[in-house]
C-alpha positions in Angstrom: 0.0 0.0 0.0 1.2 3.5 -0.9 0.2 6.9 0.5 0.4 10.4 -0.8 -0.3 14.0 0.3 -2.0 16.2 -2.2 -2.4 20.0 -1.9 -5.2 21.4 -4.1 -5.3 25.1 -5.0 -8.0 27.2 -6.6 -11.7 27.6 -5.8 -11.9 24.4 -3.8 -13.5 25.5 -0.5 -17.3 26.0 -0.3 -17.9 23.9 -3.4 -18.3 20.5 -1.9 -14.8 19.6 -2.9 -14.0 17.6 0.3 -17.3 15.7 0.2 -16.8 14.8 -3.5 -13.2 13.9 -2.8 -14.4 11.4 -0.1 -16.9 9.9 -2.5 -14.3 9.4 -5.2 -11.8 8.0 -2.7 -14.2 5.4 -1.4 -15.1 4.4 -5.0 -11.4 3.8 -5.7 -10.9 1.9 -2.4 -8.7 4.5 -0.8 -8.5 5.6 2.8 -7.4 8.9 4.2 -8.6 12.4 5.0 -9.5 15.6 3.3 -9.4 18.9 5.1 -9.5 22.6 4.4 -6.4 24.7 5.0 -6.5 28.2 6.4 -5.1 29.7 3.2 -8.1 28.4 1.0 -6.4 25.2 -0.2 -7.5 21.7 0.5 -5.1 19.0 1.9 -5.8 15.4 1.0 -3.9 12.5 2.5 -4.7 9.2 0.8 -3.5 5.6 0.9 -4.1 2.7 -1.4 -2.8 1.0 -4.6 -0.6 2.8 -7.1 -3.4 2.6 -9.8 -6.0 3.9 -7.4 -3.8 6.8 -6.3 -3.0 7.7 -9.9 -6.8 7.7 -10.9 -7.5 9.8 -7.7 -4.8 12.3 -8.6 -6.4 12.7 -12.1 -9.8 13.3 -10.5 -8.4 15.9 -8.0 -7.5 18.1 -11.0 -11.2 18.4 -11.8 -13.1 17.8 -8.6 -16.9 18.6 -8.4 -18.5 20.8 -11.1 -18.4 24.0 -9.0 -14.6 23.7 -8.3 -12.0 25.6 -10.2 -8.7 23.7 -9.6 -5.6 25.7 -10.4 -2.9 23.3 -9.1 -2.5 19.9 -7.5 0.9 19.1 -5.8 1.7 15.5 -4.7 4.2 14.3 -2.2 4.6 10.6 -1.6 4.7 9.5 2.0 5.0 6.5 4.2 1.9 4.3 4.3 -0.6 5.2 7.0 -3.2 3.1 8.9 -6.3 5.2 8.1 -9.8 3.7 8.5 -12.2 4.8 5.8 -12.0 8.2 4.4 -13.0 11.2 6.6 -13.5 14.9 6.1 -11.5 16.9 8.6 
């Protein structure tokens, strides 16, 4: 199992980005957390298979219909023992 930290910039708060991210993560079999940052970005920590994380990263670039994603950065990290996918 792999894990990654994503930072998503743009219009990603107040547009159901975290809730949609949770739905997508669960569909892909990922675990982790999505939370708003004070500066308007969203931080997403996710763990799962290489293929699922790659598909998830592609999805993060679009997000829900109301989002306007400007950038997604990814930093691979040590695997974590998350249970499910939560919104922080």
